[in-house]
DOVO-473643 format. One record per residue (C-alpha): residue number from 1; x, y, z. Coordinates in steps of 0.05 Angstrom, whole numbers, plus 5000, padded with zeros to 4 digits. Layout:
BEGIN
resi:NUM	c1:X	c2:Y	c3:Z;
...
This chain:
BEGIN
resi:1	c1:6608	c2:2445	c3:4341;
resi:2	c1:6682	c2:2428	c3:4337;
resi:3	c1:6713	c2:2363	c3:4358;
resi:4	c1:6767	c2:2359	c3:4410;
resi:5	c1:6837	c2:2341	c3:4388;
resi:6	c1:6883	c2:2303	c3:4435;
resi:7	c1:6926	c2:2352	c3:4473;
resi:8	c1:7001	c2:2346	c3:4466;
resi:9	c1:7039	c2:2325	c3:4528;
resi:10	c1:7064	c2:2392	c3:4549;
resi:11	c1:7098	c2:2366	c3:4611;
resi:12	c1:7141	c2:2422	c3:4638;
resi:13	c1:7214	c2:2414	c3:4654;
resi:14	c1:7251	c2:2419	c3:4720;
resi:15	c1:7308	c2:2457	c3:4752;
resi:16	c1:7336	c2:2458	c3:4822;
resi:17	c1:7321	c2:2531	c3:4834;
resi:18	c1:7325	c2:2565	c3:4901;
resi:19	c1:7262	c2:2576	c3:4941;
resi:20	c1:7285	c2:2641	c3:4972;
resi:21	c1:7283	c2:2692	c3:4917;
resi:22	c1:7330	c2:2659	c3:4868;
resi:23	c1:7309	c2:2618	c3:4809;
resi:24	c1:7236	c2:2597	c3:4810;
resi:25	c1:7219	c2:2525	c3:4830;
resi:26	c1:7219	c2:2471	c3:4778;
resi:27	c1:7154	c2:2470	c3:4738;
resi:28	c1:7122	c2:2405	c3:4745;
resi:29	c1:6899	c2:2390	c3:4899;
resi:30	c1:6888	c2:2428	c3:4939;
resi:31	c1:6887	c2:2388	c3:4999;
resi:32	c1:6849	c2:2403	c3:5061;
resi:33	c1:6877	c2:2380	c3:5127;
resi:34	c1:6882	c2:2305	c3:5131;
resi:35	c1:6821	c2:2297	c3:5175;
resi:36	c1:6806	c2:2223	c3:5174;
resi:37	c1:6753	c2:2172	c3:5192;
resi:38	c1:6783	c2:2164	c3:5261;
resi:39	c1:6856	c2:2154	c3:5242;
resi:40	c1:6908	c2:2192	c3:5203;
resi:41	c1:6957	c2:2175	c3:5148;
resi:42	c1:7016	c2:2134	c3:5171;
resi:43	c1:7081	c2:2123	c3:5135;
resi:44	c1:7133	c2:2071	c3:5153;
resi:45	c1:7190	c2:2064	c3:5103;
resi:46	c1:7209	c2:1994	c3:5125;
resi:47	c1:7145	c2:1956	c3:5140;
resi:48	c1:7140	c2:1894	c3:5183;
resi:49	c1:7125	c2:1833	c3:5141;
resi:50	c1:7103	c2:1764	c3:5159;
resi:51	c1:7171	c2:1739	c3:5137;
resi:52	c1:7211	c2:1784	c3:5184;
resi:53	c1:7247	c2:1746	c3:5239;
resi:54	c1:7226	c2:1766	c3:5310;
resi:55	c1:7272	c2:1819	c3:5339;
resi:56	c1:7242	c2:1828	c3:5408;
resi:57	c1:7224	c2:1784	c3:5468;
resi:58	c1:7171	c2:1782	c3:5521;
resi:59	c1:7187	c2:1793	c3:5594;
resi:60	c1:7192	c2:1718	c3:5605;
resi:61	c1:7245	c2:1712	c3:5551;
resi:62	c1:7198	c2:1681	c3:5499;
resi:63	c1:7199	c2:1707	c3:5429;
resi:64	c1:7146	c2:1757	c3:5409;
resi:65	c1:7101	c2:1733	c3:5354;
resi:66	c1:7098	c2:1764	c3:5285;
resi:67	c1:7030	c2:1792	c3:5305;
resi:68	c1:7059	c2:1826	c3:5367;
resi:69	c1:7116	c2:1855	c3:5326;
resi:70	c1:7068	c2:1881	c3:5274;
resi:71	c1:7025	c2:1915	c3:5327;
resi:72	c1:7086	c2:1946	c3:5360;
resi:73	c1:7112	c2:1972	c3:5294;
resi:74	c1:7044	c2:2000	c3:5275;
resi:75	c1:7039	c2:2036	c3:5343;
resi:76	c1:7108	c2:2066	c3:5335;
resi:77	c1:7092	c2:2089	c3:5265;
resi:78	c1:7028	c2:2124	c3:5288;
resi:79	c1:7062	c2:2160	c3:5345;
resi:80	c1:7126	c2:2181	c3:5311;
resi:81	c1:7124	c2:2256	c3:5304;
resi:82	c1:7153	c2:2286	c3:5241;
resi:83	c1:7200	c2:2345	c3:5242;
resi:84	c1:7164	c2:2412	c3:5248;
resi:85	c1:7152	c2:2448	c3:5182;
resi:86	c1:7181	c2:2518	c3:5177;
resi:87	c1:7122	c2:2554	c3:5146;
resi:88	c1:7136	c2:2617	c3:5107;
resi:89	c1:7097	c2:2677	c3:5134;
resi:90	c1:7039	c2:2708	c3:5097;
resi:91	c1:7065	c2:2754	c3:5043;
resi:92	c1:7129	c2:2714	c3:5030;
resi:93	c1:7146	c2:2708	c3:4957;
resi:94	c1:7164	c2:2635	c3:4951;
resi:95	c1:7213	c2:2619	c3:4894;
resi:96	c1:7205	c2:2690	c3:4868;
resi:97	c1:7136	c2:2670	c3:4840;
resi:98	c1:7086	c2:2648	c3:4893;
resi:99	c1:7060	c2:2699	c3:4943;
resi:100	c1:7036	c2:2663	c3:5006;
resi:101	c1:6964	c2:2682	c3:5024;
resi:102	c1:6950	c2:2636	c3:5083;
resi:103	c1:6943	c2:2565	c3:5109;
resi:104	c1:6893	c2:2516	c3:5080;
resi:105	c1:6906	c2:2456	c3:5125;
resi:106	c1:6957	c2:2409	c3:5156;
resi:107	c1:6967	c2:2334	c3:5155;
resi:108	c1:7016	c2:2280	c3:5170;
resi:109	c1:7058	c2:2295	c3:5109;
resi:110	c1:7062	c2:2371	c3:5117;
resi:111	c1:7026	c2:2437	c3:5112;
resi:112	c1:6982	c2:2462	c3:5055;
resi:113	c1:6984	c2:2536	c3:5037;
resi:114	c1:6944	c2:2581	c3:4992;
resi:115	c1:6987	c2:2625	c3:4947;
resi:116	c1:6982	c2:2671	c3:4888;
resi:117	c1:7022	c2:2657	c3:4825;
resi:118	c1:7044	c2:2727	c3:4808;
resi:119	c1:7070	c2:2708	c3:4739;
resi:120	c1:7007	c2:2673	c3:4714;
resi:121	c1:6958	c2:2711	c3:4759;
resi:122	c1:6924	c2:2650	c3:4788;
resi:123	c1:6913	c2:2620	c3:4857;
resi:124	c1:6953	c2:2557	c3:4873;
resi:125	c1:6959	c2:2509	c3:4931;
resi:126	c1:7028	c2:2493	c3:4959;
resi:127	c1:7041	c2:2430	c3:4998;
resi:128	c1:7102	c2:2440	c3:5041;
resi:129	c1:7128	c2:2371	c3:5062;
resi:130	c1:7165	c2:2355	c3:5126;
resi:131	c1:7242	c2:2363	c3:5123;
resi:132	c1:7255	c2:2288	c3:5130;
resi:133	c1:7226	c2:2279	c3:5060;
resi:134	c1:7294	c2:2305	c3:5035;
resi:135	c1:7339	c2:2274	c3:5087;
resi:136	c1:7388	c2:2246	c3:5036;
resi:137	c1:7406	c2:2252	c3:4963;
resi:138	c1:7373	c2:2187	c3:4945;
resi:139	c1:7307	c2:2209	c3:4976;
resi:140	c1:7312	c2:2276	c3:4940;
resi:141	c1:7323	c2:2242	c3:4873;
resi:142	c1:7265	c2:2194	c3:4884;
resi:143	c1:7218	c2:2250	c3:4905;
resi:144	c1:7237	c2:2292	c3:4845;
resi:145	c1:7228	c2:2232	c3:4798;
resi:146	c1:7159	c2:2218	c3:4827;
resi:147	c1:7140	c2:2291	c3:4822;
resi:148	c1:7158	c2:2290	c3:4749;
resi:149	c1:7115	c2:2229	c3:4739;
resi:150	c1:7056	c2:2261	c3:4775;
resi:151	c1:7062	c2:2323	c3:4733;
resi:152	c1:7045	c2:2282	c3:4672;
resi:153	c1:6975	c2:2269	c3:4698;
resi:154	c1:6928	c2:2317	c3:4663;
resi:155	c1:6855	c2:2300	c3:4676;
resi:156	c1:6794	c2:2341	c3:4698;
resi:157	c1:6786	c2:2295	c3:4758;
resi:158	c1:6857	c2:2300	c3:4784;
resi:159	c1:6890	c2:2360	c3:4817;
resi:160	c1:6950	c2:2379	c3:4774;
resi:161	c1:7020	c2:2391	c3:4800;
resi:162	c1:7054	c2:2452	c3:4770;
resi:163	c1:7122	c2:2457	c3:4803;
resi:164	c1:7169	c2:2427	c3:4854;
resi:165	c1:7217	c2:2466	c3:4899;
resi:166	c1:7250	c2:2471	c3:4967;
resi:167	c1:7241	c2:2520	c3:5025;
resi:168	c1:7285	c2:2518	c3:5087;
resi:169	c1:7307	c2:2446	c3:5071;
resi:170	c1:7235	c2:2423	c3:5063;
resi:171	c1:7208	c2:2403	c3:4994;
resi:172	c1:7143	c2:2431	c3:4967;
resi:173	c1:7095	c2:2419	c3:4910;
resi:174	c1:7058	c2:2474	c3:4875;
resi:175	c1:6989	c2:2449	c3:4855;
resi:176	c1:6924	c2:2469	c3:4823;
resi:177	c1:6877	c2:2503	c3:4871;
resi:178	c1:6807	c2:2477	c3:4866;
resi:179	c1:6757	c2:2513	c3:4912;
resi:180	c1:6713	c2:2463	c3:4947;
resi:181	c1:6708	c2:2418	c3:5007;
resi:182	c1:6733	c2:2348	c3:5021;
resi:183	c1:6685	c2:2291	c3:5008;
resi:184	c1:6677	c2:2275	c3:5081;
resi:185	c1:6658	c2:2347	c3:5095;
resi:186	c1:6609	c2:2346	c3:5037;
resi:187	c1:6577	c2:2282	c3:5063;
resi:188	c1:6572	c2:2311	c3:5133;
resi:189	c1:6537	c2:2372	c3:5105;
resi:190	c1:6485	c2:2326	c3:5074;
resi:191	c1:6469	c2:2292	c3:5140;
resi:192	c1:6519	c2:2235	c3:5135;
resi:193	c1:6496	c2:2202	c3:5071;
resi:194	c1:6487	c2:2224	c3:4999;
resi:195	c1:6429	c2:2206	c3:4953;
resi:196	c1:6444	c2:2146	c3:4909;
resi:197	c1:6454	c2:2184	c3:4844;
resi:198	c1:6496	c2:2238	c3:4877;
resi:199	c1:6540	c2:2184	c3:4909;
resi:200	c1:6548	c2:2149	c3:4842;
resi:201	c1:6567	c2:2213	c3:4807;
resi:202	c1:6622	c2:2225	c3:4860;
resi:203	c1:6646	c2:2153	c3:4852;
resi:204	c1:6645	c2:2157	c3:4776;
resi:205	c1:6690	c2:2218	c3:4776;
resi:206	c1:6736	c2:2191	c3:4830;
resi:207	c1:6745	c2:2127	c3:4790;
resi:208	c1:6760	c2:2167	c3:4727;
resi:209	c1:6812	c2:2207	c3:4765;
resi:210	c1:6846	c2:2147	c3:4796;
resi:211	c1:6845	c2:2111	c3:4728;
resi:212	c1:6881	c2:2171	c3:4698;
resi:213	c1:6934	c2:2168	c3:4753;
resi:214	c1:6944	c2:2094	c3:4740;
resi:215	c1:6948	c2:2106	c3:4664;
resi:216	c1:7007	c2:2152	c3:4679;
resi:217	c1:7044	c2:2096	c3:4714;
resi:218	c1:7030	c2:2119	c3:4785;
resi:219	c1:6994	c2:2089	c3:4845;
resi:220	c1:6961	c2:2141	c3:4891;
resi:221	c1:6965	c2:2098	c3:4955;
resi:222	c1:6922	c2:2144	c3:4998;
resi:223	c1:6853	c2:2148	c3:4966;
resi:224	c1:6802	c2:2169	c3:5019;
resi:225	c1:6747	c2:2221	c3:5027;
resi:226	c1:6793	c2:2274	c3:5055;
resi:227	c1:6835	c2:2268	c3:4992;
resi:228	c1:6775	c2:2275	c3:4945;
resi:229	c1:6750	c2:2346	c3:4934;
resi:230	c1:6679	c2:2364	c3:4915;
resi:231	c1:6675	c2:2431	c3:4881;
resi:232	c1:6620	c2:2471	c3:4848;
resi:233	c1:6565	c2:2431	c3:4815;
resi:234	c1:6591	c2:2365	c3:4840;
resi:235	c1:6658	c2:2370	c3:4804;
resi:236	c1:6702	c2:2317	c3:4838;
resi:237	c1:6778	c2:2316	c3:4837;
resi:238	c1:6827	c2:2268	c3:4868;
resi:239	c1:6879	c2:2306	c3:4908;
resi:240	c1:6940	c2:2297	c3:4953;
resi:241	c1:6991	c2:2257	c3:4914;
resi:242	c1:7038	c2:2261	c3:4974;
resi:243	c1:7044	c2:2185	c3:4979;
resi:244	c1:7040	c2:2172	c3:4904;
resi:245	c1:7090	c2:2122	c3:4877;
resi:246	c1:7112	c2:2105	c3:4807;
resi:247	c1:7094	c2:2034	c3:4790;
resi:248	c1:7163	c2:2000	c3:4785;
resi:249	c1:7186	c2:1946	c3:4739;
resi:250	c1:7210	c2:1879	c3:4765;
resi:251	c1:7184	c2:1815	c3:4794;
resi:252	c1:7162	c2:1836	c3:4864;
resi:253	c1:7156	c2:1900	c3:4904;
resi:254	c1:7158	c2:1904	c3:4980;
resi:255	c1:7099	c2:1944	c3:5006;
resi:256	c1:7113	c2:1999	c3:5056;
resi:257	c1:7063	c2:2008	c3:5113;
resi:258	c1:7036	c2:2073	c3:5087;
resi:259	c1:6967	c2:2103	c3:5077;
resi:260	c1:6906	c2:2112	c3:5121;
resi:261	c1:6887	c2:2051	c3:5163;
resi:262	c1:6812	c2:2061	c3:5152;
resi:263	c1:6825	c2:2051	c3:5077;
resi:264	c1:6886	c2:2006	c3:5078;
resi:265	c1:6888	c2:1946	c3:5031;
resi:266	c1:6903	c2:1879	c3:5065;
resi:267	c1:6968	c2:1869	c3:5027;
resi:268	c1:6994	c2:1936	c3:5053;
resi:269	c1:6970	c2:1922	c3:5124;
resi:270	c1:7009	c2:1856	c3:5124;
resi:271	c1:7071	c2:1885	c3:5090;
resi:272	c1:7069	c2:1833	c3:5034;
resi:273	c1:7110	c2:1831	c3:4971;
resi:274	c1:7069	c2:1844	c3:4909;
resi:275	c1:7073	c2:1838	c3:4834;
resi:276	c1:7082	c2:1911	c3:4811;
resi:277	c1:7026	c2:1901	c3:4761;
resi:278	c1:6978	c2:1893	c3:4819;
resi:279	c1:7000	c2:1957	c3:4855;
resi:280	c1:6941	c2:1998	c3:4827;
resi:281	c1:6894	c2:1950	c3:4861;
resi:282	c1:6914	c2:1981	c3:4928;
resi:283	c1:6876	c2:2043	c3:4903;
resi:284	c1:6818	c2:2000	c3:4877;
resi:285	c1:6810	c2:1972	c3:4948;
resi:286	c1:6809	c2:2043	c3:4976;
resi:287	c1:6758	c2:2063	c3:4924;
resi:288	c1:6716	c2:2003	c3:4946;
resi:289	c1:6719	c2:2029	c3:5018;
resi:290	c1:6698	c2:2099	c3:4994;
resi:291	c1:6641	c2:2067	c3:4954;
resi:292	c1:6618	c2:2028	c3:5016;
resi:293	c1:6621	c2:2092	c3:5057;
resi:294	c1:6579	c2:2132	c3:5007;
resi:295	c1:6528	c2:2078	c3:4991;
resi:296	c1:6518	c2:2047	c3:5060;
resi:297	c1:6529	c2:2110	c3:5101;
resi:298	c1:6586	c2:2081	c3:5142;
resi:299	c1:6654	c2:2048	c3:5134;
resi:300	c1:6658	c2:1972	c3:5124;
resi:301	c1:6703	c2:1965	c3:5185;
resi:302	c1:6701	c2:2007	c3:5248;
resi:303	c1:6741	c2:2006	c3:5312;
resi:304	c1:6768	c2:2053	c3:5364;
resi:305	c1:6835	c2:2016	c3:5359;
resi:306	c1:6876	c2:2031	c3:5297;
resi:307	c1:6911	c2:1964	c3:5300;
resi:308	c1:6845	c2:1926	c3:5306;
resi:309	c1:6817	c2:1967	c3:5249;
resi:310	c1:6875	c2:1948	c3:5203;
resi:311	c1:6870	c2:1875	c3:5224;
resi:312	c1:6796	c2:1875	c3:5205;
resi:313	c1:6816	c2:1899	c3:5135;
resi:314	c1:6867	c2:1843	c3:5132;
resi:315	c1:6823	c2:1785	c3:5155;
resi:316	c1:6749	c2:1801	c3:5166;
resi:317	c1:6700	c2:1796	c3:5108;
resi:318	c1:6656	c2:1858	c3:5101;
resi:319	c1:6581	c2:1856	c3:5111;
resi:320	c1:6545	c2:1869	c3:5044;
resi:321	c1:6527	c2:1943	c3:5043;
resi:322	c1:6453	c2:1930	c3:5029;
resi:323	c1:6449	c2:1893	c3:5096;
resi:324	c1:6476	c2:1956	c3:5130;
resi:325	c1:6430	c2:2002	c3:5092;
resi:326	c1:6364	c2:1968	c3:5073;
resi:327	c1:6344	c2:2021	c3:5023;
resi:328	c1:6406	c2:2008	c3:4981;
resi:329	c1:6390	c2:1961	c3:4923;
resi:330	c1:6426	c2:1894	c3:4930;
resi:331	c1:6453	c2:1902	c3:4859;
resi:332	c1:6509	c2:1945	c3:4889;
resi:333	c1:6534	c2:1891	c3:4936;
resi:334	c1:6573	c2:1852	c3:4884;
resi:335	c1:6613	c2:1910	c3:4854;
resi:336	c1:6631	c2:1938	c3:4922;
resi:337	c1:6650	c2:1871	c3:4953;
resi:338	c1:6691	c2:1853	c3:4892;
resi:339	c1:6732	c2:1917	c3:4901;
resi:340	c1:6743	c2:1896	c3:4974;
resi:341	c1:6770	c2:1826	c3:4959;
resi:342	c1:6827	c2:1809	c3:5007;
resi:343	c1:6872	c2:1780	c3:4953;
resi:344	c1:6895	c2:1832	c3:4901;
resi:345	c1:6892	c2:1781	c3:4844;
resi:346	c1:6819	c2:1767	c3:4861;
resi:347	c1:6800	c2:1841	c3:4867;
resi:348	c1:6766	c2:1884	c3:4815;
resi:349	c1:6821	c2:1893	c3:4762;
resi:350	c1:6820	c2:1969	c3:4755;
resi:351	c1:6787	c2:2034	c3:4775;
resi:352	c1:6753	c2:2035	c3:4707;
resi:353	c1:6726	c2:1965	c3:4718;
resi:354	c1:6697	c2:1987	c3:4785;
resi:355	c1:6665	c2:2047	c3:4752;
resi:356	c1:6633	c2:2004	c3:4698;
resi:357	c1:6607	c2:1954	c3:4750;
resi:358	c1:6574	c2:2011	c3:4789;
resi:359	c1:6543	c2:2038	c3:4725;
resi:360	c1:6516	c2:1968	c3:4709;
resi:361	c1:6488	c2:1961	c3:4779;
resi:362	c1:6451	c2:2027	c3:4772;
resi:363	c1:6427	c2:2007	c3:4703;
resi:364	c1:6398	c2:1942	c3:4731;
resi:365	c1:6348	c2:1980	c3:4774;
resi:366	c1:6276	c2:1982	c3:4750;
resi:367	c1:6256	c2:2043	c3:4709;
resi:368	c1:6227	c2:2097	c3:4751;
resi:369	c1:6176	c2:2148	c3:4729;
resi:370	c1:6195	c2:2221	c3:4731;
resi:371	c1:6160	c2:2284	c3:4712;
resi:372	c1:6226	c2:2306	c3:4682;
resi:373	c1:6239	c2:2346	c3:4619;
resi:374	c1:6309	c2:2353	c3:4590;
resi:375	c1:6329	c2:2403	c3:4536;
resi:376	c1:6390	c2:2389	c3:4492;
resi:377	c1:6419	c2:2446	c3:4450;
resi:378	c1:6474	c2:2428	c3:4401;
resi:379	c1:6485	c2:2449	c3:4328;
resi:380	c1:6511	c2:2380	c3:4308;
resi:381	c1:6452	c2:2333	c3:4290;
resi:382	c1:6493	c2:2271	c3:4305;
resi:383	c1:6517	c2:2294	c3:4372;
resi:384	c1:6448	c2:2321	c3:4390;
resi:385	c1:6420	c2:2252	c3:4375;
resi:386	c1:6474	c2:2219	c3:4417;
resi:387	c1:6460	c2:2264	c3:4476;
resi:388	c1:6385	c2:2252	c3:4472;
resi:389	c1:6393	c2:2176	c3:4471;
resi:390	c1:6442	c2:2177	c3:4530;
resi:391	c1:6396	c2:2222	c3:4571;
resi:392	c1:6336	c2:2178	c3:4555;
resi:393	c1:6376	c2:2120	c3:4585;
resi:394	c1:6398	c2:2161	c3:4644;
resi:395	c1:6328	c2:2186	c3:4661;
resi:396	c1:6276	c2:2134	c3:4640;
resi:397	c1:6209	c2:2165	c3:4630;
resi:398	c1:6237	c2:2235	c3:4620;
resi:399	c1:6216	c2:2278	c3:4561;
resi:400	c1:6277	c2:2294	c3:4519;
resi:401	c1:6272	c2:2356	c3:4474;
resi:402	c1:6326	c2:2381	c3:4427;
resi:403	c1:6343	c2:2448	c3:4397;
resi:404	c1:6392	c2:2461	c3:4339;
resi:405	c1:6419	c2:2527	c3:4367;
resi:406	c1:6419	c2:2573	c3:4426;
resi:407	c1:6362	c2:2618	c3:4403;
resi:408	c1:6315	c2:2559	c3:4393;
resi:409	c1:6335	c2:2531	c3:4461;
resi:410	c1:6320	c2:2598	c3:4495;
resi:411	c1:6251	c2:2601	c3:4464;
resi:412	c1:6236	c2:2530	c3:4487;
resi:413	c1:6258	c2:2547	c3:4558;
resi:414	c1:6215	c2:2610	c3:4560;
resi:415	c1:6155	c2:2568	c3:4539;
resi:416	c1:6167	c2:2510	c3:4587;
resi:417	c1:6219	c2:2504	c3:4642;
resi:418	c1:6261	c2:2441	c3:4636;
resi:419	c1:6289	c2:2400	c3:4694;
resi:420	c1:6358	c2:2398	c3:4662;
resi:421	c1:6393	c2:2433	c3:4604;
resi:422	c1:6452	c2:2405	c3:4565;
resi:423	c1:6483	c2:2459	c3:4520;
resi:424	c1:6540	c2:2458	c3:4471;
resi:425	c1:6592	c2:2512	c3:4484;
resi:426	c1:6607	c2:2528	c3:4411;
resi:427	c1:6542	c2:2542	c3:4374;
resi:428	c1:6529	c2:2595	c3:4321;
resi:429	c1:6493	c2:2657	c3:4345;
resi:430	c1:6476	c2:2646	c3:4418;
resi:431	c1:6533	c2:2601	c3:4443;
resi:432	c1:6535	c2:2562	c3:4508;
resi:433	c1:6560	c2:2620	c3:4549;
resi:434	c1:6510	c2:2670	c3:4522;
resi:435	c1:6454	c2:2620	c3:4528;
resi:436	c1:6472	c2:2604	c3:4600;
resi:437	c1:6474	c2:2678	c3:4617;
resi:438	c1:6406	c2:2690	c3:4584;
resi:439	c1:6374	c2:2630	c3:4619;
resi:440	c1:6397	c2:2653	c3:4688;
resi:441	c1:6361	c2:2719	c3:4677;
resi:442	c1:6294	c2:2684	c3:4667;
resi:443	c1:6246	c2:2674	c3:4726;
resi:444	c1:6243	c2:2600	c3:4707;
resi:445	c1:6318	c2:2594	c3:4694;
resi:446	c1:6338	c2:2560	c3:4760;
resi:447	c1:6348	c2:2490	c3:4733;
resi:448	c1:6416	c2:2453	c3:4728;
resi:449	c1:6457	c2:2465	c3:4665;
resi:450	c1:6512	c2:2421	c3:4636;
resi:451	c1:6556	c2:2453	c3:4583;
resi:452	c1:6593	c2:2407	c3:4536;
resi:453	c1:6654	c2:2431	c3:4496;
resi:454	c1:6706	c2:2406	c3:4448;
resi:455	c1:6746	c2:2471	c3:4450;
resi:456	c1:6737	c2:2506	c3:4517;
resi:457	c1:6784	c2:2506	c3:4576;
resi:458	c1:6792	c2:2531	c3:4647;
resi:459	c1:6776	c2:2603	c3:4630;
resi:460	c1:6710	c2:2583	c3:4597;
resi:461	c1:6691	c2:2541	c3:4658;
resi:462	c1:6707	c2:2598	c3:4705;
resi:463	c1:6663	c2:2644	c3:4664;
resi:464	c1:6606	c2:2593	c3:4661;
resi:465	c1:6613	c2:2579	c3:4735;
resi:466	c1:6604	c2:2653	c3:4751;
resi:467	c1:6542	c2:2653	c3:4707;
resi:468	c1:6513	c2:2594	c3:4744;
resi:469	c1:6527	c2:2534	c3:4700;
resi:470	c1:6526	c2:2469	c3:4739;
resi:471	c1:6578	c2:2426	c3:4704;
resi:472	c1:6627	c2:2426	c3:4646;
resi:473	c1:6642	c2:2364	c3:4603;
resi:474	c1:6700	c2:2363	c3:4554;
resi:475	c1:6689	c2:2323	c3:4490;
resi:476	c1:6700	c2:2268	c3:4477;
resi:477	c1:6667	c2:2241	c3:4540;
resi:478	c1:6634	c2:2174	c3:4547;
resi:479	c1:6561	c2:2161	c3:4561;
resi:480	c1:6574	c2:2140	c3:4633;
resi:481	c1:6600	c2:2209	c3:4652;
resi:482	c1:6538	c2:2243	c3:4625;
resi:483	c1:6491	c2:2191	c3:4655;
resi:484	c1:6517	c2:2196	c3:4726;
resi:485	c1:6523	c2:2272	c3:4724;
resi:486	c1:6452	c2:2281	c3:4696;
resi:487	c1:6422	c2:2235	c3:4748;
resi:488	c1:6459	c2:2269	c3:4804;
resi:489	c1:6442	c2:2341	c3:4783;
resi:490	c1:6368	c2:2325	c3:4773;
resi:491	c1:6366	c2:2287	c3:4839;
resi:492	c1:6400	c2:2343	c3:4878;
resi:493	c1:6355	c2:2395	c3:4847;
resi:494	c1:6293	c2:2355	c3:4866;
resi:495	c1:6319	c2:2345	c3:4936;
resi:496	c1:6329	c2:2421	c3:4944;
resi:497	c1:6258	c2:2433	c3:4922;
resi:498	c1:6232	c2:2385	c3:4975;
resi:499	c1:6269	c2:2422	c3:5031;
resi:500	c1:6226	c2:2470	c3:5072;
């Protein structure tokens, strides 16, 4: 087994190439249509704040209150229609590189297209933004600068941006295409609520993705289930960086009224000024709302009125999720409510801190007995021991068996079917790919398989995915990633067996 070396930052460069057959766009999620929990993304470049002087009057000549002004501004923001997007027809070769295949979705910021990169022979997603996103040179420079910053985010749980260009005066991003469904669609397909361990696996990966975005100096600003994609074997990626903003330097930043009201942090709803260092906590709040939604089976605040919904986020304390959902252990109340603190400086400090708090809450639950058997195959004795100890923690009561190579693992599987397999990709003789292929040919080979690698990449995962592997972990990974993934895969597999 080889160890993984840190990848060099191969951030591509930029050019201002033409989008109509000239130079290709500048190299720099997929995003389904912005279907929301009742309300859509809103953007208002100059938000109302509590400090703004009143500018309108009532019919009797009295001055409108700040609250009335805020409500009027929010209503106008929601109903302002953006300029129509000129969508290239199917078959168009965009930028001389990307052949348009069809439409994936549409949202408040623009249209999302599926295209084929004819140079690199891969599918990509193209987000074509509305023309007003480039209504002046200053806006164009800012958008390009933010696109460059976003292109530096390289993480398995974040949709990558490859290029930036312009078509018919409308800017577009070329992004990684990840087949899958949005998290809200995934939850709906499961009857409106996920099992505890599946929900925690989704949250774990979403927190990792948002933490990677923050580490690159960016705030996402629109974290929500329709911007989180669930792919094969519960792979989760954070998508749609259309509202992403570089975290600026300076004393204070004025917050624009932008995002999705159902997930809007109080400081954004009220148009406050904020210490730039606290800007990532806007995303932590949204992650807290997503956590509440997944664990309790509903959002913390609900209303048919968008303005009332946003005001609840600003002023109303949420009900502890275990009171909404009695079968949710109360140990999850504290981490979720801490992420939903009204004041940013009192909120959970980071996405990583929220992730750790959720892991601790799960670890605090009593051990549960399982008739579960896990097989670990890895040629490194030290890593094999590490995997076995982590899996014993993840699945208390499970029988953990190890094998030093693929051949020994296959013999053990033929003798006794495991509930979960964790295989190293790079083993002598029968490696992870060959072992996965051989297992899937067995009558008893229908259990979930996690493949760990220090050397593999996208091509290996595509091959393993075709063979039926359930998940792909790139070393070095921490124990929490394996714990949440193992629990989720075993839980989902058991749930499928119980179904008629």
